[in-house]
C-alpha positions in Angstrom: 72.5 41.0 87.4 73.7 40.1 90.8 76.5 37.6 91.5 76.4 34.3 93.4 78.2 33.7 96.7 77.6 30.3 98.2 74.2 30.1 96.6 73.1 33.5 97.6 72.4 36.3 95.2 74.2 39.5 96.2 73.3 42.8 94.5 76.2 44.7 92.9 77.6 47.5 95.0 76.0 50.9 94.4 78.1 53.6 92.9 77.9 57.0 94.5 77.2 59.8 92.1 80.1 62.3 91.6 79.9 65.4 93.8 79.6 68.4 91.6 81.1 71.7 92.8 81.2 75.0 90.9 84.4 76.0 92.7 87.7 75.3 91.0 91.2 76.3 91.8 93.6 78.6 90.0 96.6 76.9 88.4 100.0 78.5 89.3 103.1 77.8 87.2 106.6 79.2 87.6 108.7 79.4 84.4 112.4 79.6 85.3 115.1 81.5 83.3 116.8 78.1 82.9 113.8 76.6 81.0 112.4 74.7 84.0 108.7 74.6 84.6 107.2 74.3 88.1 103.5 73.6 88.6 103.1 74.7 92.3 99.3 74.4 92.3 98.9 71.2 94.3 102.4 70.0 95.4 102.7 67.0 93.1 106.1 68.3 92.0 107.3 68.7 95.5 106.7 72.5 95.7 103.4 73.7 97.0 102.0 77.3 96.9 100.2 77.9 100.2 96.8 79.5 99.6 97.1 81.9 102.5 100.4 83.4 101.3 99.7 84.8 97.8 100.2 88.5 97.1 100.4 90.3 93.8 97.4 89.2 91.8 95.5 92.4 92.5 96.1 96.1 91.6 99.7 97.5 91.1 100.9 100.4 93.2 99.5 103.6 91.8 101.0 107.1 92.2 98.6 110.0 91.6 99.9 113.4 90.5 98.1 116.5 91.8 98.5 120.2 91.8 97.4 122.6 94.5 97.3 126.4 94.7 97.9 128.4 97.8 94.9 130.6 97.1 92.4 127.9 96.0 90.8 125.2 98.1 91.4 121.5 97.3 93.6 120.2 94.5 93.6 119.4 90.8 94.3 115.8 89.7 96.8 115.7 86.8 97.5 112.1 86.1 98.7 108.7 87.4 101.2 106.0 86.8 101.8 102.5 88.0 105.0 102.6 90.0 105.4 98.8 90.3 104.3 95.9 92.4 105.8 93.3 94.8 104.7 89.7 94.8 104.9 87.4 97.7 104.5 83.6 98.0 104.5 81.2 100.9 105.9 78.0 99.5 106.4 74.5 100.9 109.2 72.4 99.5 109.1 68.7 100.5 110.5 65.3 99.5 110.6 61.7 100.8 114.3 61.5 101.7 117.1 63.9 102.8 119.0 63.4 99.5 115.9 64.0 97.3 115.0 67.1 99.4 118.5 68.6 99.0 118.4 68.0 95.2 114.9 69.5 94.8 115.8 72.6 96.8 118.9 73.3 94.7 116.9 73.0 91.5 114.0 75.1 92.8 116.1 77.9 94.2 118.1 78.1 91.0 115.1 79.9 89.3 115.4 82.8 91.8 119.0 83.7 90.9 119.6 87.5 91.3 120.0 89.2 87.9 117.7 86.7 86.2 113.9 86.9 85.7 111.2 84.2 86.1 107.6 84.2 84.8 104.6 83.6 87.0 101.7 82.2 85.0 98.2 82.0 86.2 95.5 79.9 84.5 91.9 80.6 85.6 89.1 77.9 85.5 87.6 79.8 82.4 91.0 79.3 80.6 92.0 83.0 80.9 95.7 83.2 81.2 97.9 85.9 82.7 101.7 86.3 83.1 103.9 88.4 85.2 107.7 88.6 84.9 109.5 89.1 88.2 112.9 89.3 89.8 113.9 87.9 93.2 114.0 90.4 96.0 114.2 88.6 99.4 113.8 85.3 101.2 111.9 86.0 104.4 113.0 82.7 105.9 116.0 83.5 108.0 115.7 80.8 110.7 114.7 77.1 110.3 112.5 76.0 113.3 113.7 72.4 112.6 116.3 70.7 110.6 114.8 70.7 107.0 117.1 68.0 105.7 116.1 65.6 108.4 112.4 66.6 108.2 112.3 66.7 104.4 110.1 69.7 104.5 110.5 73.5 104.7 108.3 76.5 104.3 109.7 79.7 102.6 108.4 83.2 102.2 109.6 84.6 98.9 109.2 88.2 97.8 109.9 89.4 94.2 109.6 92.7 92.3 108.4 93.7 88.9 109.7 96.1 86.3 106.6 96.0 84.2 103.8 96.1 86.8 100.8 95.0 84.7 99.6 91.4 84.1 100.1 90.3 80.5 97.2 88.5 78.7 97.3 86.3 75.6 98.8 88.0 72.6 96.4 89.5 70.1 97.2 89.2 66.4 95.4 90.7 63.4 96.3 90.8 59.8 95.2 92.6 56.6 95.9 92.4 52.9 95.5 94.8 50.0 92.0 94.6 48.5 92.6 92.4 45.5 90.2 90.2 43.6 90.3 88.0 40.6 88.0 86.1 38.4 87.9 82.6 40.0 87.1 81.0 36.6 89.5 83.1 34.6 86.6 84.7 32.6 86.1 81.6 30.4 83.4 79.7 32.1 80.1 80.7 33.6 79.2 84.0 35.3 81.8 86.2 36.9 82.9 84.9 40.4 85.6 86.5 42.5 87.5 85.8 45.7 88.6 88.8 47.8 90.8 89.3 50.8 88.8 88.9 54.0 90.6 91.7 55.8 91.2 94.9 53.9 93.8 97.4 54.8 91.5 100.3 53.9 88.9 99.3 56.6 91.3 98.0 59.2 90.4 98.3 62.9 91.9 96.8 66.0 90.6 96.3 69.6 92.7 96.3 72.8 90.9 94.1 75.4 93.3 95.2 78.2 93.1 97.8 80.9 95.9 100.1 79.7 97.3 101.2 76.4 99.5 98.8 74.4 102.0 99.2 71.6 101.9 97.1 68.4 104.5 95.0 66.8 104.1 95.4 63.0 105.2 92.8 60.4 104.9 93.5 56.7 105.6 90.9 54.0 105.9 91.6 50.3 105.4 92.1 47.6 104.5 95.8 47.6 105.9 99.0 46.2 104.9 101.2 49.2 103.2 100.8 52.6 102.0 102.9 55.5 101.3 101.7 59.1 100.1 103.5 62.2 97.0 104.9 63.9 95.6 108.1 65.1 97.5 110.1 62.5 100.9 108.7 63.7 102.2 106.8 60.7 105.4 105.5 59.1 106.0 104.9 55.4 108.1 102.0 54.2 109.7 101.4 50.9 109.3 98.6 48.5 109.4 94.9 49.3 110.0 91.8 47.2 107.9 88.6 47.9 110.7 87.4 50.2 111.2 90.6 52.1 109.9 91.1 55.7 109.7 94.3 57.7 109.4 94.1 61.5 108.8 97.2 63.6 108.2 97.0 67.3 106.7 100.3 68.5 107.0 99.6 72.3 109.1 102.5 73.6 111.1 100.0 75.7 112.0 97.8 72.7 111.7 100.2 69.8 113.3 98.5 66.8 112.9 98.4 63.0 114.4 95.7 60.7 114.2 94.6 57.1 115.1 90.9 56.7 116.8 91.2 60.2 118.9 94.2 59.3 118.4 97.4 61.3 116.7 100.2 59.3 115.7 102.5 62.2 117.8 105.4 60.8 116.0 105.2 57.4 112.5 105.8 58.9 113.1 109.5 59.5 110.8 111.1 62.0 108.2 108.9 63.7 105.9 109.0 66.7 104.1 105.8 67.2 100.8 106.0 69.0 99.6 103.3 71.5 96.4 101.3 71.1 94.0 102.6 73.7 92.1 100.1 75.8 88.6 98.9 75.5 87.5 100.3 72.1 87.7 99.6 68.4 90.4 101.8 66.9 90.6 102.7 63.2 94.1 102.1 61.8 95.9 104.2 59.2 97.1 101.5 56.8 97.8 101.5 53.1 99.7 99.2 50.7 100.4 99.2 47.0 100.9 95.6 46.1 99.7 92.2 47.3 101.6 91.9 50.5 100.3 91.4 54.1 100.3 93.6 57.2 100.3 91.9 60.6 99.8 93.7 64.0 100.3 91.9 67.3 100.4 93.1 70.8 100.1 91.9 74.4 97.1 93.3 76.3 98.0 94.5 79.8 95.7 94.2 82.8 95.6 95.8 86.2 94.9 92.5 88.0 94.6 88.8 87.2 91.6 88.1 89.5 
């Protein structure tokens, strides 16, 4: 119904329909070594990532290895490796007063302390999430055009480097149990009815959705009298475990560790050669367990690019 104004009926105001757009922005979040979190997507926190100044979301730097012969034309390709990547941001830092701007700048620049790392997180509109750990390299802003304290605004060009050049996706975790079953009714009532483990170690497979190989972090919980983990013929055998024992083996060559209840057992494993999980395909694992324990494999898929 309309409303009355001095005896005249006035229709209610029309409401414009929302404007739909299929285009959405990427969310950019900086995670500092000091525990701070900076959403630099739209500047609501005082720090704004300029859209024209983002580098590092694409491919890493690649070095190709080739061999050439003095008597044969051309060359033979032998392999490649990612040598690293630099990232670059153009960032605006602004506040409403000189004192607030000084305080904001001190807190923000703290996350770029040399010797420390920070994490750049990207969240895409489809909820895909990627992370890159970086170290500060240089501040391209050597001269202020105007007094930033009086202006309450400054624009910086920041360059960082990476040690691990690939973008990290969400962690993938799978677990398997020994194939055990039991009579649900204890054999006393009705027909036989059993419940079995939904993931059996004898048929275990794993899939790496990333672009490059990844190494698993294995966790085994008891009870069991023996267990074997690995893939592609590269396995390690472990001893017995009580219901409260936990083995953790990280096969990443940069982290390689093996513990039982937190105690280092690397020397007891003997010879081992862990194989990586190749990208983009189902891989059959070499798992076995005598007992009723559980085997968990987790890894972080690695990607060439975030977008």
